C-alpha positions in Angstrom: -0.1 0.1 0.0 1.4 3.3 -1.0 1.6 6.1 1.8 -1.7 8.1 2.0 -1.5 11.4 3.7 -4.5 13.6 4.6 -3.8 17.1 3.0 -5.5 19.7 4.9 -5.7 21.9 1.9 -7.6 19.5 -0.4 -9.5 17.9 2.8 -8.8 14.3 1.7 -6.2 11.6 1.8 -3.8 11.7 -1.1 -1.1 9.4 -2.3 2.2 10.8 -1.4 4.2 11.4 -4.3 7.4 13.7 -3.6 8.5 16.4 -6.0 11.8 14.5 -6.5 11.8 10.8 -6.6 13.4 9.3 -3.5 13.8 12.8 -1.6 11.2 14.5 0.9 11.7 18.3 1.7 9.9 18.6 5.0 9.4 21.7 7.1 7.6 21.9 10.4 7.0 25.1 12.3 9.0 25.1 15.6 8.7 27.1 18.6 8.8 30.8 19.6 11.5 30.7 22.1 10.6 32.8 25.0 9.6 30.3 27.7 9.6 26.5 28.5 7.2 24.9 25.9 3.9 23.6 27.1 3.0 20.1 26.6 1.0 21.0 23.5 3.9 22.3 21.6 5.4 18.8 21.9 2.5 17.2 20.1 4.0 18.2 16.7 7.5 17.5 17.7 6.6 14.0 18.9 4.5 13.2 15.8 6.5 14.7 12.9 9.6 12.7 14.4 7.5 9.5 13.5 6.6 10.9 10.0 10.2 11.7 9.4 11.3 8.1 10.8 8.7 6.3 8.6 9.6 8.2 5.4 13.0 7.2 6.0 12.3 3.5 6.6 10.3 3.6 3.5 13.6 4.6 1.6 13.2 8.2 1.4 16.1 10.8 1.9 14.6 13.3 4.2 15.6 16.8 4.8 13.8 17.9 7.9 13.9 21.6 8.7 12.3 22.6 12.2 12.7 26.3 12.9 13.4 28.6 15.8 11.4 31.9 16.1 14.0 34.1 17.7 12.5 37.4 16.9 9.1 38.2 18.2 6.9 40.4 20.6 6.8 37.8 23.1 10.5 37.5 23.3 11.0 41.2 23.5 8.3 41.3 26.2 10.0 38.8 28.2 13.4 40.3 27.9 12.1 43.5 29.2 10.3 42.0 32.1 13.7 40.0 33.0 16.0 42.9 32.4 18.0 41.1 29.8 18.4 41.4 26.0 16.0 39.4 23.6 19.1 37.4 22.4 19.7 36.0 26.0 16.1 35.0 26.2 16.1 33.2 22.9 19.3 31.5 23.5 18.3 30.3 26.9 15.0 28.8 25.8 16.5 27.2 22.6 18.8 25.4 24.9 16.0 24.4 27.2 13.9 23.1 24.5 16.8 21.1 23.0 17.4 19.5 26.5 13.7 18.6 26.6 13.8 17.2 22.9 16.8 15.1 23.6 15.3 13.6 26.8 12.2 12.6 24.6 14.8 10.4 22.3 13.8 12.1 19.4 16.0 12.2 16.3 17.8 15.4 15.6 16.4 17.4 12.8 18.5 18.2 9.7 18.5 21.9 10.1 17.3 24.1 12.9 17.3 27.5 11.3 16.9 30.8 13.5 15.1 33.9 12.1 18.2 36.0 12.9 20.3 34.0 10.6 18.1 35.0 7.5 17.4 38.6 7.8 19.2 39.4 4.6 17.1 36.9 2.7 14.0 38.2 4.3 14.4 41.7 3.3 15.2 40.4 -0.3 12.1 38.3 -0.2 9.8 41.3 0.8 11.5 43.7 -1.7 10.7 41.3 -4.4 6.9 41.1 -3.3 6.9 44.9 -3.2 8.4 45.0 -6.7 5.7 42.6 -7.9 3.0 44.9 -6.4 1.9 42.2 -4.1 2.9 44.2 -1.0 3.3 48.0 0.0 5.0 50.1 2.4 3.2 52.4 4.8 5.1 54.5 7.0 8.0 52.4 7.5 6.0 49.0 7.7 5.3 46.7 4.9 2.0 44.9 4.4 1.1 41.9 2.0 -1.9 43.0 -0.1 -4.1 39.8 0.1 -6.5 41.0 -2.6 -3.5 40.6 -4.9 -3.4 36.8 -4.3 -6.6 35.5 -5.9 -6.4 32.2 -4.1 -6.1 33.6 -0.5 -8.2 31.4 1.8 -7.7 28.1 -0.1 -6.0 26.4 3.0 -8.5 27.5 5.7 -11.5 27.7 3.3 -12.0 31.4 4.5 -13.3 34.2 2.3 -11.3 37.3 2.6 -14.6 39.4 2.4 -15.7 37.8 5.5 -12.5 38.3 7.5 -12.0 40.7 10.3 -8.8 41.6 12.1 -7.7 38.5 14.1 -4.9 36.5 15.4 -1.6 38.5 14.9 -3.4 40.7 12.3 -2.8 44.3 13.5 -5.6 46.9 13.2 -4.7 49.6 10.9 -7.3 52.0 9.2 -4.6 52.8 6.5 -4.3 49.3 5.4 -5.7 48.2 2.0 -7.7 45.6 3.5 -8.3 44.5 7.3 -6.6 41.2 6.5 -3.4 42.6 5.0 -0.6 41.2 7.2 2.8 42.9 8.1 5.9 41.7 6.4 8.2 44.2 7.9 7.5 46.1 11.2 8.9 49.5 11.8 11.3 49.8 14.8 10.2 50.9 18.0 12.1 52.4 20.7 14.2 49.8 22.8 13.5 47.1 20.3 15.9 45.1 18.4 15.9 46.3 14.7 17.8 45.7 11.3 18.3 48.0 8.3 15.9 47.7 5.2 14.9 49.8 2.3 11.8 50.9 4.4 13.8 51.8 7.5 14.9 50.3 10.6 12.7 47.3 11.8 12.1 43.7 11.9 10.3 41.0 10.0 6.7 40.0 10.6 5.9 36.5 12.0 4.6 34.9 8.7 7.4 36.0 6.3 10.2 34.2 8.5 8.9 30.7 7.8 8.4 31.3 4.1 11.9 32.6 3.7 13.7 29.8 5.7 11.7 27.2 3.8 12.7 28.9 0.4 16.4 29.2 1.4 16.8 25.6 2.8 14.4 23.5 0.7 13.4 25.6 -2.4 10.2 27.2 -3.7 8.1 24.0 -3.5 8.3 21.7 -0.5 6.8 18.3 -0.2 5.4 18.4 3.4 4.8 21.4 5.5 3.3 20.5 9.2 2.3 22.2 12.4 -0.3 22.6 14.9 -4.0 22.8 13.6 -4.1 26.4 15.2 -1.4 27.5 12.6 -3.5 26.8 9.8 -5.0 30.2 9.7 -3.5 32.8 9.6 -0.1 31.6 9.8 0.1 29.0 7.1 -2.5 30.6 5.0 -0.3 33.8 4.8 3.0 31.5 4.2 1.0 30.4 1.1 0.1 33.6 0.0 3.5 35.3 0.3 5.3 32.4 -1.1 3.3 31.7 -4.1 2.8 35.4 -4.9 6.5 35.6 -5.2 7.4 32.3 -6.9 4.2 31.7 -9.0 4.5 28.1 -8.0 2.9 25.8 -5.5 4.5 26.3 -2.1 3.6 22.9 -0.5 2.4 19.7 -2.0 0.9 18.1 1.3 -0.2 20.2 4.3 -0.2 18.3 7.7 -1.7 19.7 10.7 -1.8 18.0 14.1 -4.8 18.6 16.5 -4.7 20.0 19.9 -4.5 18.5 23.5 -7.4 19.3 25.7 -7.9 19.2 29.5 -11.3 18.0 30.3 -12.9 19.2 27.2 -11.1 22.4 27.5 -8.2 23.8 25.2 -5.1 24.9 27.1 -5.3 28.6 27.8 -3.5 31.1 30.0 -6.9 32.8 31.0 -8.2 29.4 32.3 -4.7 28.7 33.9 -4.4 25.1 32.5 -1.1 25.6 30.8 1.5 22.9 31.8 5.0 23.0 30.5 6.5 19.9 28.9 9.3 20.1 31.4 7.1 20.0 34.4 5.4 17.1 33.0 8.6 15.3 32.1 9.9 15.8 35.6 6.7 14.8 37.4 6.1 11.8 35.1 8.3 11.0 32.2 8.7 11.7 28.6 7.9 8.4 27.6 4.4 8.6 29.0 3.8 11.8 27.1 4.9 10.1 23.8 2.7 7.0 24.5 -0.1 9.5 25.3 0.2 11.3 22.1 0.8 8.4 19.8 -2.0 6.3 21.1 -4.4 8.6 19.5 -4.6 9.6 15.8 -2.8 12.9 15.1 -5.9 14.7 13.6 -7.9 14.0 16.9 -8.0 16.0 20.0 -6.3 14.3 22.7 -7.6 14.1 26.4 -4.8 15.4 28.7 -6.7 14.9 31.8 -5.1 13.1 35.0 -7.5 10.2 34.4 -6.0 9.6 30.8 -2.5 10.1 32.3 -3.2 7.2 34.8 -4.5 5.2 31.9 -1.6 5.7 30.0 0.9 4.9 32.6 -0.9 1.6 33.1 -0.9 0.9 29.3 2.7 1.6 29.0 3.6 -0.2 32.2 2.0 -3.5 30.5 4.3 -3.1 27.6 7.4 -2.6 29.7 6.3 -5.6 32.1 6.2 -7.7 29.1 9.7 -6.4 27.7 11.2 -6.8 31.1 10.0 -10.4 31.3 11.0 -11.2 27.8 14.5 -9.9 28.5 14.8 -12.2 31.4 13.8 -15.1 29.4 15.9 -14.5 26.5 18.9 -14.8 28.6 17.9 -18.3 30.0 20.8 -19.8 28.2 18.9 -22.9 27.2 19.4 -25.0 24.1 18.2 -23.3 20.8 14.7 -24.1 19.8 12.6 -23.2 16.7 10.1 -20.4 17.0 6.6 -21.7 17.4 4.9 -21.3 13.9 1.8 -19.6 15.4 3.9 -16.9 17.0 5.9 -16.3 13.8 2.9 -16.1 11.7 1.3 -13.7 14.3 4.4 -11.5 14.1 4.3 -11.4 10.3 0.5 -10.5 10.2 1.4 -7.9 12.7 4.2 -6.3 10.6 1.7 -6.0 7.4 -0.8 -4.4 9.9 1.8 -1.8 11.2 2.9 -0.9 7.7 -0.6 -0.6 6.4 -1.5 1.7 9.4 1.4 4.0 9.1 0.7 4.1 5.3 -3.0 5.1 6.0 -2.2 8.6 7.2 0.0 7.5 10.1 -2.8 5.7 12.1 -0.9 5.1 15.2 -3.9 3.6 17.3 -3.8 0.7 14.7 -0.2 0.4 15.3 -0.8 0.2 19.0 -3.5 -2.3 18.5 -1.1 -4.5 16.7 1.4 -4.2 19.4 -1.3 -5.1 22.0 -2.0 -8.4 19.9 1.6 -9.5 20.0 2.2 -8.6 23.5 -0.9 -10.7 24.7 0.2 -13.6 22.6 3.7 -13.4 24.2 2.1 -13.4 27.6 0.1 -16.3 26.9 2.8 -18.3 25.5 5.5 -17.3 28.1 4.0 -16.2 31.4 3.4 -19.9 32.5 4.0 -21.7 35.7 7.1 -24.0 35.9 10.5 -24.1 34.4 11.2 -22.2 31.3 11.2 -24.0 28.1 13.5 -23.5 25.1 10.6 -22.5 22.7 9.7 -19.7 25.4 13.2 -18.5 25.1 12.8 -18.3 21.4 9.5 -16.5 21.7 11.1 -14.0 23.9 14.1 -13.3 22.0 12.0 -12.5 18.8 9.2 -10.5 20.8 12.0 -8.4 22.6 13.8 -7.3 19.5 10.6 -6.8 17.4 8.8 -4.5 19.9 12.0 -2.6 20.3 12.3 -2.2 16.5 9.1 -1.1 15.8 9.0 1.1 18.9 12.1 3.0 17.7 9.9 4.5 14.8 7.7 6.0 17.5 10.6 6.8 19.9 8.8 4.3 22.4 10.1 1.2 24.2 13.8 2.2 24.2 14.3 2.4 28.0 16.0 -0.4 29.9 12.9 -2.6 30.7 13.4 -3.6 34.2 14.7 -0.3 35.6 11.8 1.6 33.7 9.1 -0.7 34.8 10.1 0.0 38.4 9.8 3.7 37.7 6.3 3.1 36.2 5.3 0.8 39.2 6.4 3.5 41.6 4.2 6.1 40.0 1.1 3.9 40.2 2.0 2.9 43.9 2.1 6.9 44.7 -1.3 7.2 42.9 -2.7 4.5 45.2 -1.0 5.9 48.4 1.0 2.7 48.8 4.8 2.3 50.0 7.2 0.0 48.1 9.2 -0.8 51.3 6.0 -1.9 52.9 5.2 -4.2 50.1 8.8 -5.4 50.0 8.4 -6.5 53.6 5.2 -8.4 53.1 6.7 -10.3 50.1 9.8 -11.0 52.3 7.5 -12.2 55.3 5.5 -14.4 52.8 8.8 -16.0 51.6 9.8 -16.7 55.1 6.4 -18.3 55.8 6.7 -20.5 52.8 10.2 -21.7 53.6 8.8 -22.5 57.4 6.0 -24.4 55.6 3.5 -22.0 57.3 1.1 -22.1 54.4 -1.8 -20.6 56.3 0.4 -17.3 56.9 1.7 -17.4 53.4 -1.9 -17.5 51.8 -2.9 -14.8 54.3 0.0 -12.4 53.3 -0.6 -13.2 49.4 -4.3 -12.3 50.0 -3.2 -8.9 51.6 -0.5 -8.2 48.9 -3.1 -9.1 46.1 -5.7 -6.8 47.7 -3.3 -4.0 47.2 -3.2 -4.5 43.5 0.2 -6.2 43.4 1.0 -9.5 41.7 3.7 -11.8 43.1 5.5 -14.4 41.0 7.4 -17.3 42.7 10.4 -18.9 41.1 13.4 -21.2 42.0 15.3 -17.8 42.4 12.8 -16.4 44.9 9.6 -14.1 45.1 9.5 -11.0 43.0 6.5 -8.7 42.5 5.1 -5.8 40.5 1.6 -3.8 40.2 -0.9 -6.1 38.8 -1.3 -5.0 35.2 -4.4 -7.2 34.5 -6.4 -4.8 36.7 -5.3 -1.7 34.8 
């Protein structure tokens, strides 16, 4: 099955055919670096990492550009508040974002351009639009004339006659049209500024991405991604100014991830439900954030409630429990045995399902379903009483490497299984108000009762432990326990 991508502009799935065979040019709008990013900002970072990985797995050479907006009102305001320069603010939060990005185990982008590196090209871009009568200067500002681009609104399906001043659209009675947007902003006292034919100033928001994309990828790119909230006005304006300059299609496939919501409410500073990715990673773990985001389809809204987070911790723990057990079994040093045909066939079917799901507009819920099917089969074949059998070791070896290999595409399941399972179990114990040391003592007391053949006491302790939602497994090496994943 050929890769199908839902194109926001056409509002339908389309077969992916890059402009140049075997190569993909991909641009995703990165952060405005004035603070720690909120968890919603990481939606795109996590999802488009998968897109890039799957394209490369499919044989494409991918050039992935992910920009930093380091010139912006928010950066200037933060710098004034903190009593530092805008450059100090942008450099600080670029470093903080890259720290979080690395902690998530996401692959480094091909290029991370910064607006300040492209000021000369931006001025040249704007001057070309002015010369083409697509933009006009007004008292030191330069605006794009939306009426000069007949297809304005084709991405967002908006009619310019119905538009009013909105997000990042300055109200100015002298503008030709209320929707005309700033390409260049006249310098204000105390703000950073650069020279231009229209006087000292700085670029508008939208022109920055068009210029960086043009400079690094060319006049037409294959995939442009970003959050759904960027479709209008940001991406709409990118199309207008880019195509007005080149006369060529700017983007072949527009991809937009949806939003994280908190109990049916979008993240909003006015509501006070903004949460940074850093705070989430520190309280929980980046693996949980990735698992939560990729368990839903990227075009659907994702519930970020505490209930859903707890559900994701439990789901992720089941996978890591199976990986931890598989890791132990595959090191059993038993004689080599053939892999059971039933498991071999199931893995082959799952491989096909995963490829089909990813080729169907990156349907990650179906990928997770395939993971679950193989995990359940592994558990049924290998989590049995008695000594480990050679064929169980064979199943464990295949399962462990299979889940790790597929998980790498999603940047999941790459943590050391036993240690990370312990981390997840501790999270669930805290949620239940349980203490690991207390459970350790109960398990130890039960083991002692078994040695002393006090089976009544042993059964009594097992019942107490089970009531806590903890599962004990006995073996020749002793008794081990973990949070019971069958209850989650």
